C-alpha positions as CSV (number, residue, x, y, z in Angstrom):
1,X,51.0,46.4,100.5
2,X,49.9,47.5,104.0
3,X,49.9,51.2,102.9
4,X,47.8,50.4,99.9
5,X,45.2,48.6,102.0
6,X,45.0,51.5,104.5
7,X,44.4,53.9,101.5
8,X,41.6,51.7,100.2
9,X,40.0,51.6,103.6
10,X,40.2,55.4,103.9
11,X,38.6,55.9,100.4
12,X,35.8,53.5,101.3
13,X,35.0,55.2,104.6
14,X,35.0,58.6,102.9
15,X,32.5,57.4,100.3
16,X,30.3,55.7,102.9
17,X,30.3,58.9,105.0
18,X,29.1,61.0,102.1
19,X,32.3,62.3,100.5
20,X,31.9,63.3,96.9
21,X,28.1,63.8,97.2
22,X,28.1,65.7,93.9
23,X,29.6,62.7,92.0
24,X,26.2,61.8,90.6
25,X,25.8,65.3,89.1
26,X,26.9,65.7,85.4
27,X,27.8,69.0,83.8
28,X,26.1,69.4,80.4
29,X,25.4,72.1,77.9
30,X,22.1,73.8,78.7
31,X,20.1,75.4,75.9
32,X,16.9,77.3,76.5
33,X,17.3,77.1,80.3
34,X,14.7,78.4,82.7
35,X,15.1,80.9,85.6
36,X,13.6,81.0,89.1
37,X,13.7,84.2,91.0
38,X,11.9,85.9,93.8
39,X,12.1,87.1,97.4
40,X,12.3,85.7,101.0
41,X,10.2,87.6,103.5
42,X,9.8,87.6,107.2
43,X,6.5,88.3,108.9
44,X,7.2,87.5,112.5
45,X,8.6,89.6,115.4
46,X,12.4,90.0,114.9
47,X,14.2,88.4,117.9
48,X,16.4,90.6,120.0
49,X,20.1,90.4,119.2
50,X,22.4,88.3,121.4
51,X,24.8,90.5,123.4
52,X,28.3,89.3,124.1
53,X,31.0,91.0,126.2
54,X,34.4,91.3,124.5
55,X,36.6,89.5,127.0
56,X,39.5,89.2,124.5
57,X,41.1,91.6,122.0
58,X,38.7,94.5,122.4
59,X,41.0,96.8,120.5
60,X,40.6,94.8,117.3
61,X,37.2,93.2,117.8
62,X,35.7,96.5,118.9
63,X,36.1,97.9,115.4
64,X,33.3,95.8,114.1
65,X,30.0,97.5,113.1
66,X,28.1,95.6,115.8
67,X,30.5,96.6,118.6
68,X,29.5,99.1,121.2
69,X,30.7,99.9,124.8
70,X,32.7,96.7,125.1
71,X,30.0,94.4,123.7
72,X,29.1,92.8,120.4
73,X,25.5,92.6,119.3
74,X,24.8,89.6,117.1
75,X,21.5,89.2,115.3
76,X,20.6,85.6,114.3
77,X,17.6,86.9,112.2
78,X,18.6,89.7,109.9
79,X,15.7,91.5,108.3
80,X,15.5,94.7,106.2
81,X,12.0,96.0,105.8
82,X,10.6,92.5,106.1
83,X,13.1,91.1,103.6
84,X,15.0,88.2,105.1
85,X,18.8,87.8,104.6
86,X,21.0,84.7,105.2
87,X,18.8,82.2,103.3
88,X,20.1,79.5,101.0
89,X,17.8,78.7,98.1
90,X,18.5,75.5,96.3
91,X,16.9,73.0,93.9
92,X,16.7,69.3,94.7
93,X,16.5,66.6,92.0
94,X,18.9,68.1,89.4
95,X,21.2,65.4,88.2
96,X,22.6,67.1,85.1
97,X,22.9,70.7,84.1
98,X,25.3,73.7,84.1
99,X,28.8,73.3,85.6
100,X,29.8,74.7,88.9
101,X,31.2,78.3,88.4
102,X,34.9,78.8,88.4
103,X,34.6,81.0,91.5
104,X,32.6,78.4,93.4
105,X,35.4,78.1,96.0
106,X,34.6,81.7,97.1
107,X,31.4,80.4,98.7
108,X,33.5,78.1,100.9
109,X,36.2,80.6,101.9
110,X,35.7,82.4,105.2
111,X,37.8,85.3,106.4
112,X,38.0,87.0,109.8
113,X,37.6,90.8,109.7
114,X,37.4,92.6,113.1
115,X,36.6,89.3,114.7
116,X,33.7,88.6,112.4
117,X,33.5,85.6,110.0
118,X,32.7,86.7,106.5
119,X,30.5,85.7,104.9
120,X,27.7,84.8,107.4
121,X,26.4,82.1,105.1
122,X,28.5,79.9,102.7
123,X,28.1,76.8,100.7
124,X,30.3,73.9,99.7
125,X,30.1,70.4,98.2
126,X,30.2,67.7,100.9
127,X,33.7,66.2,100.9
128,X,35.3,69.2,99.2
129,X,37.7,71.7,100.9
130,X,36.8,74.6,103.1
131,X,39.2,77.5,103.5
132,X,39.6,79.7,106.6
133,X,41.7,82.8,106.6
134,X,42.7,85.0,109.5
135,X,42.9,88.7,108.5
136,X,43.1,90.0,112.0
137,X,46.2,90.8,114.1
138,X,44.9,88.5,116.9
139,X,44.7,84.7,117.4
140,X,41.6,83.0,116.1
141,X,40.7,79.4,116.7
142,X,38.1,78.4,114.1
143,X,36.1,75.3,115.0
144,X,33.7,73.6,112.6
145,X,31.1,71.1,113.7
146,X,27.9,69.4,112.8
147,X,25.1,68.5,115.1
148,X,23.9,64.8,115.1
149,X,20.9,64.5,117.4
150,X,22.2,65.8,120.8
151,X,25.8,65.1,119.9
152,X,28.3,67.5,118.3
153,X,30.8,66.1,115.9
154,X,33.9,68.4,115.4
155,X,35.4,68.4,111.9
156,X,38.3,70.8,112.6
157,X,39.8,72.8,115.5
158,X,42.8,74.7,114.2
159,X,44.4,77.8,115.8
160,X,45.4,80.6,113.4
161,X,48.1,82.5,115.3
162,X,49.2,85.1,112.7
163,X,47.6,87.6,110.4
164,X,47.2,86.1,106.9
165,X,47.5,82.6,108.3
166,X,45.0,80.1,106.9
167,X,44.1,76.4,106.6
168,X,42.4,74.5,103.7
169,X,40.9,71.1,104.3
170,X,38.1,68.8,103.0
171,X,35.1,68.3,105.2
172,X,32.8,65.2,105.1
173,X,29.5,65.7,106.8
174,X,28.2,62.5,108.3
175,X,24.6,63.5,108.5
176,X,22.6,66.5,107.2
177,X,23.8,69.5,105.2
178,X,25.0,72.1,107.7
179,X,28.5,72.8,109.2
180,X,28.6,75.5,111.9
181,X,31.7,77.7,112.1
182,X,32.7,79.4,115.4
183,X,35.8,80.6,117.1
184,X,37.0,79.3,120.5
185,X,38.7,82.6,121.2
186,X,35.6,84.8,120.5
187,X,32.2,83.4,121.2
188,X,30.4,86.0,119.1
189,X,31.8,84.7,115.8
190,X,29.1,82.7,114.0
191,X,28.8,81.4,110.4
192,X,27.1,78.5,108.7
193,X,28.2,76.4,105.7
194,X,25.5,74.6,103.7
195,X,26.3,71.5,101.6
196,X,24.8,71.6,98.1
197,X,24.6,68.8,95.5
198,X,24.5,70.9,92.4
199,X,25.2,74.5,91.2
200,X,21.5,75.4,91.3
201,X,21.5,77.5,94.4
202,X,21.5,81.1,95.5
203,X,22.0,83.0,98.8
204,X,19.4,85.7,99.4
205,X,20.7,89.2,99.1
206,X,20.5,92.1,101.5
207,X,16.9,92.7,100.3
208,X,15.9,89.0,100.4
209,X,16.2,88.7,96.6
210,X,17.5,85.6,94.8
211,X,17.9,84.3,91.3
212,X,18.8,80.8,89.9
213,X,19.3,80.5,86.2
214,X,20.1,78.1,83.4
215,X,17.8,75.4,84.9
216,X,16.9,72.4,82.7
217,X,13.1,72.4,82.2
218,X,11.3,70.1,84.5
219,X,9.8,69.5,87.9
220,X,11.9,70.2,91.1
221,X,11.7,70.9,94.7
222,X,12.8,74.5,95.5
223,X,14.0,74.8,99.1
224,X,14.8,77.7,101.4
225,X,17.0,77.2,104.5
226,X,17.8,79.6,107.2
227,X,20.2,78.7,110.1
228,X,17.8,79.5,112.9
229,X,14.4,79.6,111.2
230,X,14.6,76.3,109.5
231,X,13.6,74.9,106.2
232,X,10.7,75.4,103.7
233,X,10.1,73.7,100.4
234,X,7.9,74.2,97.3
235,X,7.3,72.1,94.2
236,X,8.0,74.0,91.1
237,X,7.8,73.4,87.3
238,X,10.1,75.4,85.1
239,X,9.6,75.9,81.4
240,X,12.3,76.5,78.8
241,X,13.2,80.2,78.3
242,X,10.7,81.3,80.9
243,X,11.1,82.9,84.4
244,X,9.2,81.6,87.4
245,X,8.5,84.0,90.3
246,X,8.5,82.5,93.8
247,X,8.2,84.0,97.2
248,X,9.1,82.3,100.5
249,X,7.7,83.5,103.8
250,X,9.2,82.8,107.2
């Protein structure tokens, strides 16, 4: 009886903290869906990259593309001919529509390659699992946290000692939509994981391009989020069988 009460309390706390945030979303058959596509551009001065000295494992970490002369150069704003990368585009207000794709878990799986988390930007459903895999022959110590005001709430801190070692665990964000992924062994490893409520999202490609399809016709808020440049939003109306072109500018 005591164990049952503990389980009920755990489930209640999880729900109150936001677990299962996609529970209100219903998968249905979409006929004559609409499409939103476009680009994300950057018009400002690109900030200089952050330079980190490789104090640990330079033989492995030094094989990364951003490694040079014992340092790692990490750009927080990645731009290719004014086209901005690392942006999550997502629709708010969709309560029913296409199902999540079968490979959706790929967006919440992060792998270390030459002491770099891949991908730079991922997505997950709040309360669902995140997977971290160590593909390097060195120790990584992934830590995932969210920022609440001036405080930092850690959700995991798990050493991965061996190549091919991994962990898989659910994460429940208490506030907001962003989980930051770092490594306690290598301070230049940075990724971000964004929580979505429905499958109507895209991550901007190398040329700032994005596409979201099979949208039920209607009025929505289309959002663009970048981990350091912030958030922008536009009201959009999509029509059956039609494509809406949208551009975001940071």
